[in-house]
N, C-alpha and C positions, 0 to 999 in steps of 0.2 A: 796608835802614835807612832812607834816605834818605825811602822810601815811608810805613815805619812810623811815622817821627819828622813827616813833614809831616801826615796824612793818617789815618792807623790801619789802613792796606792792609793786608790780610789774605791771604797765596797758600797755596793748599791744593791739592795734585795727588795725583790716586791711579791705581790701574789700574781702569777700568769695565769690560773687555769683556775675556778672552782666546777666543781663536776663539769657539765660538757662546755660552761662559759669562760671563752678565751678570749681577752686583748691584744691584739697587735701591738707590742712594746718591740724598740728600738735598742739592744743592749748598750748600744754604743753612745747613746745620747742621753739614755734615761738619768732623771736627777732626783736624790732625797726630797727636793722640793716638791715634784709630780708624784711622789709614791703616798706624800704626806697628805695630801689633798682629800683625803676622802678616807670614810673607817673602814674602809676595807684593803687599804694599802694596793691597789692597782692603778698603775699610771696610765690606762688607758680611761679617761673618765667615761666612755656609753658603757665599755662592759662593767667597768665599777658599778655602775648604778643599777644595770641587770642583775650583777652579781648580790648586790643589797636586796634586791627584791625578790631573790633565788633563796635566800639566807634568811628571810624574816618568812617564807613561806613556809619554809624546810621548819621554823620554830615554832612557829602558829600549829604545827602538824604534831609537835612534840617530838621530831627526827630530829637527825644531821647529817650534813654531806661532807666531802674534802676536796681537797685541789691540792696543785703544786704549785710552791713559790721558788723562784725563779732568781741567781744572785751572780753579779759579775764584780768582778775584781780590775781595776783597769789601772796600768802601768806596772802591775807585777816586774820584778826584775828577773831577767833572764839565770837560771840553771839551780834555781830552788826544785829540789828534790834529787833524788836518786833514783838508777835503772833498774833496779832490782827491786832491795827490798827498801821501806819505806818510800814508796813513790808516793809524790806529789798527791796524783788523782785517787790513792787509793787511800793516804791520809783524812783527804777530804770527804773520802764517800763514810769511812767509820766516825769520823764526827759528826758528819748530817747523819749519819743512821741512827748516832747513840741520841739525839732528842725525840723527846716522847711524841707517838704518832707518828713518826715517821716510818714509812715501807717502802720507798723505791728512791734510788739516786742516779742522776744523769751526769755525762760531762758532754759540753761540746755539742755533736751531732745527736749522741744516744744513741736509743734504739731504734731512730729514723736514719739511722747509718747504714743500717742491715740492710736499707732497703735500696742502696745505691752500689753500683759497683768501684774496684779500686780506682779508676780512672776517673770516676764522677767524685769519688770521696778524699781523694788526696790534696792537702795543703801544698799550690807550687807557691816555691821560696823566691822571693826577688830582695834587690835590692833599690830600697827607696832614696829621694833625693838627697837624703843626710848621711847616703852610704851605710846605712842599717839593714840589717836581713830581715824581712819580714815574709807572711805569708798572704796571698791573695785572698787566701778562703779563712774560715777561724772555724774549721771542724771538728780539728780536734781539739777545741776548748783550751786555749791557751796552756797545752802540755807537749811535750814531745817526748814521748818514751821514758816519761814519770818525770821530767823534767820543765818546768815552765821555759817558755821560748818566747815571752815577750810578749805575747798577745793578750787579749781580754781572757781570762778564765769565766769561762761560766758554767755553772753548775745549776740543776734543776732536786730540788727533793721532792717525792709525794708523800701528802699528808691523809691516812686514813678518818672518814668519820669519826665524830666523835663518839667513844663507845658507851659511856652514859646519858640515856635518853629515856623522856617522859613515854615513851609508849611500852605499853604490858611486852614483856620478852620472858619466853619460857627459860629457867634454870633450875638448876641443883642446888638443894640445901649441904649445911658439912655432912648432914645425915645419907646422905644422899636421894632425899627424895626429890622427886618433881614439884616444883614450886611457881609461881609467876612473881615477875619483878617490875615494879614500876620506880623508876628514880624521881626524887624530890630532891628540891634546892636549885643550883644556880648551875646551871651547866651550857658551856657555850655550843649554841647549832654548829657551828665551822671554825676550827682553831687556826683557820692559816693567817688572817690579819698580825695575828699572836705570833705566829711562826717565823715573821718575818726578819725583826730583829735577831732571832735565837741563832736562825742560819748565817744572817750576816757575821754575828761573835763566833760562831763556830769558825767562819770562811778565816776570818780575821785570825782567832786564835791558830790555827792548822798553820797558813803561810808564817806568822810570825814567830813560831817555832821553826817553822824550815829557814826562816831569813837568820837566827840564830844559831842553826848548826851550820847555816854557810859560812858565818862571821868566823865561827869556829877554826875551819879549815882554812878558808881564805884569810879571815884577818880585814874584812869589809869596813869597821867601823873605825875613828880615830881615838 
């Protein structure tokens, strides 16, 4: 609420990929309404149908699968974060990696950026029609040197397959004896749809924390 009232910040998370099924999603225009149109929380309808089919297949096999949640924060004020300690992206990574089943974090171009040269990857600055400084691309994902630059912050979180499955697996007892475990009860075959609001909430908490820190230094609020 603080983020919304102060700068009109909008945070939208969604399932981007489940196993090898990925939907084309525009982070600049995706809406909460589009995300909530299906139970898998993927705003790409065609990909969502394939994701649902895959999850049902895996569930029937007594197994589980993982995937990637992408989350965007639009209208984030410039200047949040720090250049060395408590970098904005570092705190986002810490927050997201604190979530259950999370196994990876990316911001902006992420690992794909390693395939580019510096001239290809660098975000060129320009002055827009309103006189504001902007970047023509957003490969840095809304931060520069640990500080928000006013562009959309884009993060991705990788979540592993659910560990507790119905398939029999080898394990060891407390006494050190080899045994077999086949779990019973209700266990999700894919945690991705449930993880979306968790990533959104963690993004909001980290951004709000940095906004309040910034207020402590610069007296932003009346």
